[in-house]
N, C-alpha and C positions, 0 to 999 in steps of 0.2 A: 785290679779297680772291679773287677765283677763281682767285690765282697762289699765296696762302697756303693756300687748300683744298686745290690738286693737291698741293703739300709736305705737307699733313698726308696725304693721302689714300695718298700715296706713300711712308710709315713705315711706316704701319699694316700692310702689306704684305711690309716688308722683311724680312730676320731678323737677327740678330746678328755674322754675318760679310756684310762687307762689299767687302775686297779678295781678290785673287786669293791675297794671303799668307797672311790669316787664312784661308781654304780649305784651305791646304796643311798650317797647321798643326794645323787641327780633324782633318783625313782621318788625322794621323799621331799623333796620338791616339786618334781613336775607333777607331783599329787594333791602334797599339802600345804601349800601355796594357795595352790588355785582354790581350793575347798576354805581357806579362811581369808580368802578374798572375796565368796561371793556371800561368805554367812556377814564380814562387814558391810557390803552394799546391801544387804537386805534390810540387817538391823537400821543402818544408814536411807533408807529407803519407808522403813515400813515406821519408824518411829517419830511419834507428835510429839509436842512438847510437854512435857508432865506438869504438870500443877504441884507447885512446893508449898512448904507450909508461908503463911502470910499473905499470900493470893486470894481471891475471891473465888478458887473454886472450892474453900473450905467456908464460905457463910452459911447461916442456919437457909437461908431462903436457897442456894445453888443446893445443898446437901438434900433438900427436903424434895424438891423436881426430880432427883436421880433419886433417891427412893420412894417415889410416888407412885401408888398403885394403879396399874395398866389402866382399870377400868374404874369409872367414877358413876355412882347414880343422879341421874338428874331429877327432880319433882317439876312436874311442871301442874298447875291451876290451868284443866279441863275447861274451866267458867273462866276465864278470864280473856273477852276480847280482845285484847290488846296482840295477843301473841298467837290467834289462831289465825292461819291462812287465807287467803281468799280463794273462791272457786279459779280463777283464774291462776292464780300461784300453786292451787294444789294440780291444776292439771297442766300446769308447766314444768314442775317438779316429777309427776308418776306420770299423771294420765297419757301424755302427746308422746311417750314412747309408741304405743299402740294408735292412739287415737288420732294424730297428726299425720302418719303413712298408713293409715287403714291395713296396719301387720294383724296377723292372727285373726280375720276375720273381723276385723274392730270397727266401728260405723267410725267415717272420721267426720272432723271437728268441721262444723258449716253443712252439711251434705243432708239438705232436708227431706233425700228421697230416704234416706238411711235412715235417718231419726226417726220420722213418720212413724211407722208403726209402734217404735219405742215408746215414743212420747203417750201415744194415744192409750199405753198400760198405763199411763200414770206416773206422778212423782213419786210415789212410795214405792212402785213395781221398780222402778229405774234405780231406787235408792238400794234396797234390798237385794237387787242383783249386783249391785257394784261392790257394796260392803261383802254379801256372801259369796261372790262369783261367779259367772256365768259362764261356760261354754269353753273357751281360751285364759279366761279374764279370772286369776287367782281373785279371791278376797283384800280386797282395795287395790287392788291391779298389786299385788306385791307391795303394797307403801305404809307407813307408819303415820295415819294422820286420825286425827277424833271422827268419830262418825258424823259429827258436827261440818268437819272439814269437806269430808266425802259429798255431805250431799249441797253444801255449796258447789262444790265439783261438777256434779252430776246437773246443779241449776245452770253452772255457767255452759256444760257443754249440750245439754239439752237444748237453752237458750239460743246456744249459734247455728242450731239445728231447728228454728222454728217453732218453740215450742214459746208461751209465756208464761212462765215459771217463777211464783215471785220467790224471792230471798229467804231460805230458812231464817227462822228468828233463833239467835238461842236459848237452850230450857234456862228457865231459873233456877239459881242453885238452891238445891235440897233446903228444908231450914232442919235448924240444927237439933239436936235432938234436949237440948238443955231448955230450948225457946217452950 
């Protein structure tokens, strides 16, 4: 009985892998199968529907949009009054960052005491400061507006601070060389 007892005792402490061949297969499946499953899941999650022949993805307009250059050149007529921004629009787009809050020592919009000494220096001096920069303010306040638009913004801000400047008039276009 002791031989039978020893045999039962050995079976209780052994696993399902009894040969080296079974061990090799178990190791193979324990590492290879999870790797394959992970690769398949990654492909499933990351793949989008790819356009096939005959779809709209290969139409001339779609192809042109995909191969278009990153930047493009836009030519503006600086003498076109319809495309020019008003003083308030330029103020809202560029000047308000500092002149609405008084940041970096900028005179606040509508603060007559801060604008008074600046207004006394005259319109031309204010426009020159706005175009070239002064103190903490860079040229044009860091914006990309025409000189005419900046002068409109100067009139808007100065008039809010108590000035009575007239809206600047757009310069007449230069006569062409052919005339």
